[in-house]
DRENTOR-928976 format. One record per residue: residue in one letter; x, y, z of N, C-alpha, C in turn. Coordinates in Angstrom, 1 decimal, always signed. Layout:
N
+-----+--------+--------+--------+--------+--------+--------+--------+--------+--------+
! res !   n_px !   n_py !   n_pz !  ca_px !  ca_py !  ca_pz !   c_px !   c_py !   c_pz !
+-----+--------+--------+--------+--------+--------+--------+--------+--------+--------+
!   a !      X !      Y !      Z !      X !      Y !      Z !      X !      Y !      Z !
...
+-----+--------+--------+--------+--------+--------+--------+--------+--------+--------+
% end
This chain:
54
+-----+--------+--------+--------+--------+--------+--------+--------+--------+--------+
! res !   n_px !   n_py !   n_pz !  ca_px !  ca_py !  ca_pz !   c_px !   c_py !   c_pz !
+-----+--------+--------+--------+--------+--------+--------+--------+--------+--------+
!   m !  -19.1 !   -7.3 !  -25.3 !  -18.2 !   -8.1 !  -26.2 !  -17.1 !   -7.4 !  -26.9 !
!   i !  -15.9 !   -8.0 !  -26.8 !  -14.6 !   -7.2 !  -27.3 !  -14.6 !   -7.2 !  -28.9 !
!   a !  -14.5 !   -6.4 !  -29.5 !  -14.2 !   -6.2 !  -31.1 !  -13.0 !   -7.0 !  -31.4 !
!   q !  -13.1 !   -7.7 !  -32.4 !  -11.6 !   -8.4 !  -33.0 !  -11.1 !   -7.5 !  -34.4 !
!   h !   -9.8 !   -7.4 !  -34.1 !   -9.4 !   -6.4 !  -35.2 !   -8.2 !   -7.5 !  -35.9 !
!   r !   -8.2 !   -7.2 !  -37.0 !   -7.0 !   -8.2 !  -38.0 !   -5.9 !   -7.1 !  -38.3 !
!   a !   -4.8 !   -7.3 !  -38.2 !   -3.6 !   -6.7 !  -38.5 !   -3.7 !   -6.6 !  -40.1 !
!   p !   -3.2 !   -5.6 !  -40.9 !   -3.3 !   -5.5 !  -42.2 !   -2.3 !   -6.5 !  -42.5 !
!   d !   -2.4 !   -7.2 !  -43.9 !   -1.2 !   -7.7 !  -44.5 !   +0.0 !   -7.2 !  -45.0 !
!   r !   -0.5 !   -6.0 !  -45.1 !   +0.9 !   -4.9 !  -45.7 !   +0.7 !   -3.6 !  -45.4 !
!   i !   +1.7 !   -3.1 !  -44.8 !   +1.9 !   -1.5 !  -44.5 !   +2.9 !   -0.9 !  -45.3 !
!   a !   +2.7 !   +0.4 !  -45.5 !   +3.9 !   +1.0 !  -46.4 !   +4.1 !   +2.6 !  -45.8 !
!   t !   +5.0 !   +3.0 !  -46.1 !   +5.5 !   +4.5 !  -45.6 !   +6.2 !   +4.9 !  -47.1 !
!   a !   +6.8 !   +6.1 !  -46.7 !   +7.7 !   +6.3 !  -48.1 !   +8.9 !   +5.8 !  -48.0 !
!   h !   +9.3 !   +5.3 !  -47.0 !  +10.6 !   +4.8 !  -46.9 !  +10.8 !   +3.2 !  -46.3 !
!   l !   +9.4 !   +2.6 !  -46.1 !   +9.5 !   +1.2 !  -45.6 !   +8.3 !   +0.6 !  -45.9 !
!   i !   +8.4 !   -0.7 !  -46.3 !   +7.2 !   -1.7 !  -46.4 !   +7.5 !   -2.8 !  -45.6 !
!   g !   +6.2 !   -3.1 !  -44.9 !   +6.2 !   -4.2 !  -44.0 !   +5.0 !   -5.4 !  -44.6 !
!   e !   +5.4 !   -6.4 !  -44.7 !   +4.4 !   -7.3 !  -45.3 !   +4.5 !   -8.5 !  -43.9 !
!   r !   +3.3 !   -9.0 !  -44.3 !   +3.1 !  -10.4 !  -43.3 !   +3.9 !  -11.5 !  -43.8 !
!   l !   +4.5 !  -12.2 !  -42.9 !   +5.6 !  -13.4 !  -43.1 !   +4.5 !  -14.6 !  -44.1 !
!   r !   +5.2 !  -15.1 !  -45.1 !   +4.4 !  -16.1 !  -45.9 !   +5.4 !  -17.4 !  -45.7 !
!   e !   +4.8 !  -18.3 !  -46.2 !   +5.2 !  -19.8 !  -46.3 !   +6.8 !  -19.7 !  -47.0 !
!   s !   +6.7 !  -18.7 !  -48.2 !   +8.0 !  -18.6 !  -49.0 !   +9.0 !  -18.1 !  -48.3 !
!   d !   +8.8 !  -17.3 !  -47.1 !   +9.8 !  -16.8 !  -46.4 !  +10.7 !  -17.7 !  -45.6 !
!   l !  +10.2 !  -18.7 !  -45.4 !  +10.7 !  -19.8 !  -44.5 !  +12.2 !  -20.3 !  -44.7 !
!   a !  +12.4 !  -20.5 !  -46.0 !  +13.9 !  -20.9 !  -46.3 !  +14.7 !  -19.7 !  -45.9 !
!   e !  +14.6 !  -18.7 !  -46.2 !  +15.4 !  -17.6 !  -45.9 !  +15.6 !  -17.4 !  -44.5 !
!   f !  +14.6 !  -17.5 !  -43.4 !  +14.6 !  -17.4 !  -42.1 !  +15.5 !  -18.5 !  -41.5 !
!   q !  +15.3 !  -20.0 !  -41.9 !  +16.1 !  -21.1 !  -41.8 !  +17.4 !  -20.8 !  -41.9 !
!   r !  +17.8 !  -20.0 !  -43.1 !  +19.3 !  -19.8 !  -43.5 !  +19.8 !  -19.0 !  -42.7 !
!   i !  +19.0 !  -18.0 !  -42.0 !  +19.6 !  -16.8 !  -41.1 !  +19.8 !  -17.6 !  -39.8 !
!   y !  +18.8 !  -18.3 !  -39.3 !  +18.8 !  -18.9 !  -38.0 !  +20.1 !  -19.9 !  -37.8 !
!   q !  +20.5 !  -20.4 !  -38.8 !  +21.6 !  -21.3 !  -39.0 !  +23.0 !  -20.6 !  -38.9 !
!   d !  +22.9 !  -19.4 !  -39.1 !  +24.3 !  -18.7 !  -39.3 !  +24.9 !  -18.1 !  -38.0 !
!   p !  +26.1 !  -19.0 !  -37.8 !  +26.4 !  -18.8 !  -36.5 !  +26.8 !  -17.3 !  -36.0 !
!   d !  +27.3 !  -16.5 !  -37.0 !  +27.8 !  -14.9 !  -36.6 !  +26.5 !  -14.3 !  -36.4 !
!   v !  +25.4 !  -14.6 !  -37.2 !  +24.1 !  -13.9 !  -36.7 !  +23.8 !  -14.2 !  -35.4 !
!   m !  +23.4 !  -15.6 !  -35.4 !  +22.8 !  -16.1 !  -34.0 !  +23.5 !  -16.3 !  -32.9 !
!   a !  +24.9 !  -15.8 !  -32.9 !  +25.7 !  -15.5 !  -31.6 !  +25.1 !  -14.5 !  -30.9 !
!   w !  +24.4 !  -13.6 !  -31.5 !  +23.7 !  -12.6 !  -30.5 !  +22.5 !  -12.9 !  -30.0 !
!   l !  +22.0 !  -14.1 !  -30.3 !  +20.5 !  -14.5 !  -30.1 !  +20.7 !  -15.8 !  -29.5 !
!   g !  +22.0 !  -16.3 !  -28.7 !  +22.0 !  -17.8 !  -28.2 !  +22.5 !  -18.7 !  -28.9 !
!   g !  +22.7 !  -18.5 !  -30.2 !  +23.2 !  -19.9 !  -31.0 !  +22.3 !  -19.9 !  -32.1 !
!   p !  +22.7 !  -20.9 !  -33.0 !  +22.1 !  -21.5 !  -34.2 !  +20.7 !  -22.2 !  -33.8 !
!   i !  +19.7 !  -22.0 !  -34.7 !  +18.5 !  -22.9 !  -34.2 !  +18.2 !  -23.7 !  -35.4 !
!   p !  +18.1 !  -25.2 !  -35.2 !  +17.8 !  -26.1 !  -36.2 !  +16.5 !  -25.6 !  -36.9 !
!   p !  +16.3 !  -25.9 !  -38.3 !  +15.4 !  -25.8 !  -39.3 !  +14.1 !  -26.2 !  -38.7 !
!   s !  +14.2 !  -27.5 !  -37.7 !  +12.7 !  -28.2 !  -37.2 !  +12.4 !  -27.2 !  -36.4 !
!   a !  +12.9 !  -26.3 !  -35.7 !  +12.6 !  -25.4 !  -34.4 !  +12.2 !  -24.1 !  -35.0 !
!   s !  +12.6 !  -23.9 !  -36.2 !  +12.5 !  -22.6 !  -36.9 !  +10.9 !  -22.5 !  -37.6 !
!   r !  +10.0 !  -23.5 !  -37.4 !   +8.7 !  -23.3 !  -38.0 !   +7.7 !  -23.5 !  -36.8 !
!   r !   +6.7 !  -22.5 !  -37.0 !   +5.7 !  -22.3 !  -35.9 !   +4.3 !  -22.9 !  -36.5 !
!   s !   +3.6 !  -23.7 !  -35.7 !   +2.3 !  -24.2 !  -36.4 !   +1.1 !  -23.3 !  -36.3 !
+-----+--------+--------+--------+--------+--------+--------+--------+--------+--------+
% end
């Protein structure tokens, strides 16, 4: 049997903090995904309905 490991919710170093994405982060990601200047590098803006995964 293979052991299942869960990644930590938060990791930190002296210079960086990484946290698991939360529902409260969705609005900011939707704003970024719709910015044409940002998304020009990634194939174009993504509509809000496509930026949420179940």
